[in-house]
C-alpha positions in Angstrom: 3.6 29.1 21.7 6.1 27.6 23.9 7.6 25.3 21.2 5.7 22.2 22.2 3.1 20.4 20.0 -0.5 20.6 21.1 -1.3 17.3 22.8 -3.5 16.0 19.9 -0.8 16.7 17.4 1.9 15.1 19.6 -0.4 12.1 20.1 -0.9 11.7 16.3 2.8 12.1 15.7 3.6 9.4 18.3 1.0 7.0 16.7 2.5 7.7 13.3 6.0 7.0 14.5 4.7 3.8 16.2 3.0 2.8 13.0 6.2 3.1 10.9 8.0 1.1 13.6 5.4 -1.7 13.6 5.1 -1.7 9.8 8.7 -2.7 9.6 7.7 -5.8 11.5 4.5 -6.7 9.7 2.9 -6.1 6.4 -0.4 -6.7 4.5 0.7 -10.2 3.5 2.8 -10.8 6.7 6.0 -10.1 4.8 8.5 -7.7 6.4 7.7 -4.2 5.4 10.8 -2.2 4.7 11.0 0.5 2.1 12.7 -0.6 -1.1 15.9 1.6 -1.0 15.8 1.8 -4.8 12.7 3.9 -4.4 14.9 6.8 -3.7 16.4 6.6 -7.1 13.4 5.1 -8.8 13.6 7.4 -11.9 16.9 5.7 -12.8 15.7 2.1 -12.4 15.6 0.3 -15.7 14.6 -3.3 -16.4 15.3 -5.5 -19.5 12.5 -6.1 -22.0 10.7 -9.4 -21.4 8.1 -11.4 -23.2 5.5 -11.2 -20.4 5.9 -8.1 -18.2 3.0 -9.1 -15.9 4.7 -12.4 -15.1 8.0 -10.5 -14.5 6.2 -8.0 -12.3 4.6 -10.7 -10.1 8.0 -12.4 -9.8 9.8 -9.2 -8.9 7.1 -8.2 -6.4 7.3 -11.7 -4.8 11.0 -11.2 -4.4 10.4 -7.8 -2.8 12.1 -6.0 -5.6 9.5 -3.3 -5.8 11.3 -0.9 -8.1 11.6 -3.7 -10.8 8.0 -4.8 -10.1 6.7 -1.3 -10.7 8.7 -0.9 -13.9 7.3 -4.2 -15.2 3.8 -3.3 -14.3 4.3 0.0 -16.1 5.7 -2.0 -19.1 2.6 -4.2 -19.1 0.3 -1.2 -19.1 2.2 0.4 -21.9 1.7 -2.7 -24.0 -1.8 -3.8 -23.0 -3.4 -0.7 -21.6 -4.6 -0.3 -18.0 -5.8 -3.3 -16.2 -6.9 -3.6 -12.6 -4.1 -6.1 -11.8 -1.4 -4.0 -13.3 -2.6 -0.8 -11.7 -3.0 -2.4 -8.2 0.4 -4.1 -8.6 2.1 -0.8 -9.6 0.3 1.0 -6.7 1.4 -1.6 -4.2 5.0 -1.4 -5.5 5.0 2.3 -5.2 3.7 2.1 -1.7 6.4 -0.3 -0.7 9.0 2.2 -2.0 7.2 5.0 0.0 6.3 6.8 -3.2 2.8 7.7 -2.2 2.6 10.4 -4.9 2.8 7.6 -7.5 0.6 5.1 -5.7 -2.1 7.7 -5.2 -2.2 8.3 -9.0 -2.3 4.5 -9.7 -5.1 4.0 -7.2 -7.1 6.8 -8.8 -6.6 5.2 -12.3 -7.6 1.7 -10.8 -10.7 2.9 -9.1 -13.0 2.9 -12.2 -11.8 -0.6 -13.0 -11.7 -2.4 -9.7 -12.6 0.2 -7.0 -15.4 -1.8 -5.5 -13.4 -5.0 -4.9 -12.1 -6.2 -1.6 -8.6 -6.3 -3.0 -8.7 -2.6 -4.1 -10.2 -1.5 -0.8 -7.7 -3.5 1.2 -4.7 -2.2 -0.7 -5.9 1.4 -0.6 -6.5 1.0 3.1 -3.0 -0.4 3.6 -1.5 2.6 1.7 -3.3 4.9 4.0 -2.1 2.9 7.0 1.5 3.3 5.8 1.0 7.0 5.6 -0.5 7.2 9.1 -4.0 8.1 7.8 -5.7 5.8 10.2 -9.3 6.9 9.7 -9.1 6.5 5.9 -7.4 3.2 6.4 -10.1 1.9 8.7 -12.9 3.1 6.4 -11.3 1.1 3.5 -10.6 -2.0 5.6 -14.2 -2.1 6.9 -15.6 -1.7 3.4 -13.3 -4.6 2.2 -14.5 -6.7 5.2 -18.1 -6.2 4.2 -17.3 -7.6 0.7 -15.0 -10.4 1.9 -15.8 -11.1 5.6 -13.6 -14.2 5.8 -10.5 -12.7 4.1 -7.6 -13.3 6.4 -5.5 -10.4 4.9 -8.3 -7.9 5.6 -8.7 -9.2 9.1 -5.0 -9.0 9.7 -4.8 -5.5 8.5 -7.7 -4.4 10.8 -5.8 -6.0 13.7 -2.6 -4.2 12.8 -4.5 -1.0 12.5 -6.1 -1.5 15.9 -2.6 -2.1 17.4 -1.3 1.1 15.8 -4.2 3.4 16.4 -6.4 1.9 19.1 -9.6 -0.1 18.4 -12.4 1.6 16.7 -15.8 2.0 18.4 -17.5 1.3 15.0 -15.6 -1.7 13.8 
């Protein structure tokens, strides 16, 4: 080898770099998508006990404090057991911290509970999009669109995916 990437690998690498660049400008809910810097030290993140951890998780996520949101979702699951909302919220929080190892585990736990829903398929697709796994992202977004054909978030994510990877012939 002469030290250069094969053209297909270079092309995929370029698309992935472009994806990360564009993801900073757009997100699955039109919010800016920057990694939560606390994700680097997530193991050290602590949150105070609260009466309603689900409410606290939703609030923290809305404020884009994804590390706190994840901890509150975890607290809710510890108290009440797994729920689709808590698992999807935790997975999305992990994604936003670029902790795909944690989000993958949360999506696997959520699948038996909510795996056939448009929300699950859309969120899982967005996780794949963030990771540069465009084919898997497209498959999930298209399945979500079949379930919720008028969902503007799913439609927006498909458009974002097309900008990042090129339009699909099968979409």
